[in-house]
C-alpha positions in Angstrom: 91.8 -4.3 26.6 90.2 -2.6 29.6 92.6 -2.4 32.5 91.1 -1.7 36.0 92.6 -1.2 39.4 90.6 -2.6 42.2 90.6 -3.8 45.8 89.2 -7.0 47.2 89.6 -8.5 50.7 92.1 -5.7 51.5 94.3 -6.4 48.6 94.9 -4.1 45.6 95.5 -5.4 42.1 95.1 -4.7 38.4 92.8 -6.8 36.2 91.6 -7.1 32.6 87.9 -6.4 32.4 86.1 -9.1 30.4 82.5 -9.2 29.2 79.9 -7.0 27.5 76.9 -6.9 29.8 77.3 -4.7 32.8 76.0 -7.3 35.2 78.3 -10.0 33.8 81.7 -8.2 33.8 84.6 -10.1 35.4 88.2 -9.2 36.1 91.1 -11.5 35.1 93.8 -10.6 37.6 97.0 -9.4 36.1 100.4 -10.7 37.2 102.6 -7.7 37.8 101.8 -4.2 36.7 100.3 -3.2 33.3 103.0 -0.7 32.4 105.5 -3.6 31.8 105.1 -7.0 30.2 102.4 -8.8 32.1 100.4 -12.0 32.0 96.8 -12.7 32.9 96.6 -15.1 35.8 93.4 -16.8 34.8 92.0 -16.1 38.2 88.7 -14.3 37.6 86.5 -12.4 40.0 83.1 -10.7 39.3 83.3 -7.0 39.0 80.4 -6.7 41.3 82.5 -8.3 44.1 85.3 -5.7 44.1 85.7 -2.0 44.7 87.0 -0.2 41.6 89.8 2.3 42.4 91.3 5.1 40.3 92.7 3.1 37.4 96.1 4.7 37.9 97.9 6.6 40.7 99.5 9.4 38.6 102.7 11.1 39.7 101.1 14.2 38.1 97.9 15.2 36.3 98.6 17.8 33.6 95.4 19.4 32.5 94.7 21.7 29.5 92.3 24.6 29.7 90.1 26.3 27.1 90.9 23.6 24.5 87.3 23.6 23.1 86.3 26.9 21.4 82.6 26.8 22.6 83.7 26.2 26.2 86.1 29.1 26.1 83.3 31.2 24.7 80.7 30.2 27.2 82.9 31.5 30.0 83.9 34.7 28.2 87.5 33.6 27.6 89.7 34.0 24.6 90.9 30.9 22.8 94.6 30.4 23.5 97.1 30.4 20.6 99.1 27.7 22.3 98.1 24.9 24.7 97.4 26.3 28.2 98.5 23.8 30.9 97.8 23.6 34.6 98.2 20.9 37.3 95.9 18.9 39.5 97.8 17.2 42.4 97.7 13.5 42.9 95.7 14.0 46.1 92.8 15.3 43.9 92.4 11.9 42.2 89.4 9.6 43.1 87.9 6.6 41.4 84.5 5.5 40.1 81.9 5.6 42.8 83.9 7.7 45.1 82.4 10.9 46.5 83.2 14.4 45.2 83.4 16.4 48.4 82.0 19.9 48.0 84.7 22.2 49.3 83.8 24.5 52.2 85.6 27.5 50.6 83.4 27.5 47.4 79.7 28.2 46.6 79.9 27.4 42.9 81.4 24.0 42.0 81.2 23.0 38.3 81.6 19.7 36.4 83.9 19.4 33.3 83.8 16.1 31.3 87.1 15.3 29.7 89.0 12.6 27.8 92.1 11.6 29.9 95.2 10.2 28.3 97.3 7.8 30.4 101.1 7.7 29.7 102.6 4.3 29.4 106.4 4.9 29.5 108.9 7.4 30.8 109.4 10.0 28.1 110.7 13.5 27.4 110.7 15.8 24.3 108.4 13.5 22.5 108.2 14.2 18.7 104.7 14.4 17.3 105.2 11.2 15.2 106.1 9.3 18.4 103.2 10.4 20.6 101.3 7.2 19.9 104.2 5.1 21.3 104.0 6.7 24.7 100.3 6.4 25.3 99.1 3.5 27.4 95.4 4.2 27.0 92.5 6.4 27.7 90.0 6.9 30.5 87.2 9.3 31.6 87.8 12.3 33.8 85.9 15.0 35.5 87.8 18.2 36.1 85.8 19.5 39.0 86.3 23.2 39.4 85.5 25.8 42.2 84.5 28.4 39.6 84.0 31.3 42.1 87.5 30.6 43.5 89.0 30.4 40.0 87.6 33.8 39.2 88.5 35.4 42.5 92.0 34.1 42.9 93.1 34.5 39.2 95.1 31.3 39.4 93.8 27.7 39.6 95.7 25.8 42.3 93.0 25.8 44.9 90.1 26.0 42.4 91.0 22.9 40.5 93.4 21.1 42.9 91.3 20.5 46.0 90.8 17.0 47.3 88.4 14.8 45.2 88.5 17.3 42.3 89.8 14.7 39.8 87.6 11.7 39.4 89.1 9.1 36.9 87.8 5.8 35.6 86.2 3.4 35.4 89.2 1.8 33.8 91.9 2.4 31.1 91.0 1.4 27.6 94.2 0.4 25.8 92.5 -0.8 22.6 91.9 2.7 21.1 94.5 4.0 18.6 95.3 7.7 18.5 93.2 8.4 15.4 90.1 6.8 17.0 90.6 8.6 20.3 90.7 11.9 18.4 87.0 11.6 17.4 85.0 10.3 20.3 81.7 11.4 21.8 82.1 13.0 25.3 78.9 13.3 27.3 78.1 14.3 30.9 74.8 13.9 32.8 73.7 15.2 36.2 71.0 13.1 37.8 70.3 11.6 34.4 69.9 14.9 32.6 72.4 15.7 29.8 74.5 18.7 30.4 77.5 18.3 28.1 77.8 16.7 24.7 80.8 17.1 22.3 83.4 15.3 20.4 87.2 15.1 20.9 87.6 16.1 17.3 86.5 19.6 18.4 89.7 20.1 20.4 91.6 23.2 19.3 94.9 21.5 20.1 94.8 17.8 19.4 96.2 15.1 21.7 99.6 15.0 19.8 100.1 18.8 20.4 99.3 18.5 24.1 101.9 15.7 24.7 104.5 17.4 22.6 103.9 20.7 24.5 104.2 19.3 28.1 107.0 16.8 27.3 109.1 19.7 26.0 109.2 21.0 29.6 109.2 17.9 31.8 109.6 14.2 32.0 106.4 12.1 31.9 106.2 8.9 33.9 104.1 5.8 33.5 100.7 6.4 34.9 100.8 10.2 34.5 97.5 11.6 33.2 96.9 14.3 30.6 93.4 16.0 30.7 92.6 17.2 27.2 89.9 19.9 27.9 86.2 20.0 28.2 83.4 20.7 25.6 80.7 23.4 26.3 78.0 22.9 28.8 79.8 23.1 32.1 77.7 24.0 35.0 77.0 23.8 38.7 76.8 20.8 41.0 75.0 20.7 44.3 75.3 18.3 47.2 73.3 15.1 46.4 73.9 15.3 42.6 75.0 12.2 40.7 77.3 13.2 37.9 78.3 10.7 35.1 80.9 11.1 32.3 80.5 8.8 29.4 83.1 8.6 26.6 82.4 6.5 23.5 84.5 3.3 23.4 85.6 3.7 27.0 82.8 3.6 29.5 81.1 5.7 32.2 82.5 7.3 35.3 79.9 8.0 38.0 80.4 10.0 41.2 78.1 11.5 43.8 78.5 15.0 45.3 78.5 15.1 49.1 79.1 17.8 51.8 82.7 17.9 52.8 82.9 16.5 56.3 
């Protein structure tokens, strides 16, 4: 099931996305929230009549760096022996169609296409064999990075945590099992030109290892998001660019870069 979060007539709700053709997609509005038992209301609205929002509002976004060997190599970094985590604040999250605001303190902003894992239940110290039980679903992410700031400041809080630096969407796909999610095509285009192409099977540390790693240290809450790393091909964005992340079996997340006002 594809679960979207949307607004219509000033109201915010979750809905199940139905249909195959992009111009015929509809939302069946969910009674309640998707992280608990819910029912479909049977009230349907065309997707074209709503504004899609970030599919979840995470308490925290835990991101993993250098989790694809070719990406680490292209930036001249060593491959970490253990998962390498950092945070993006909730204020960095935007949804499909929202603008990525080019920060005034950077002159070298990069795209990074990633598979995002959405947590479905409160959990801590998750054993590897139970990881599948705490996953709600998967969505597309773009780990927007001020590369010059990252290099200059030697830590990543501002470089990867600025407002609008974490596009998520277009919805959460709950129908993928962990095995399938571990071998999906990840692609990114800028203005229709392919920049990144990889597979989640190329991760150095697989999804299970990442969730085991972070849940050893902290409690994960429903709606929290885990970013799993980016394949090679990262590169600069400029004002006016349209950047799209497409992940096999999930969908396409599209955002435009604008000058920060």
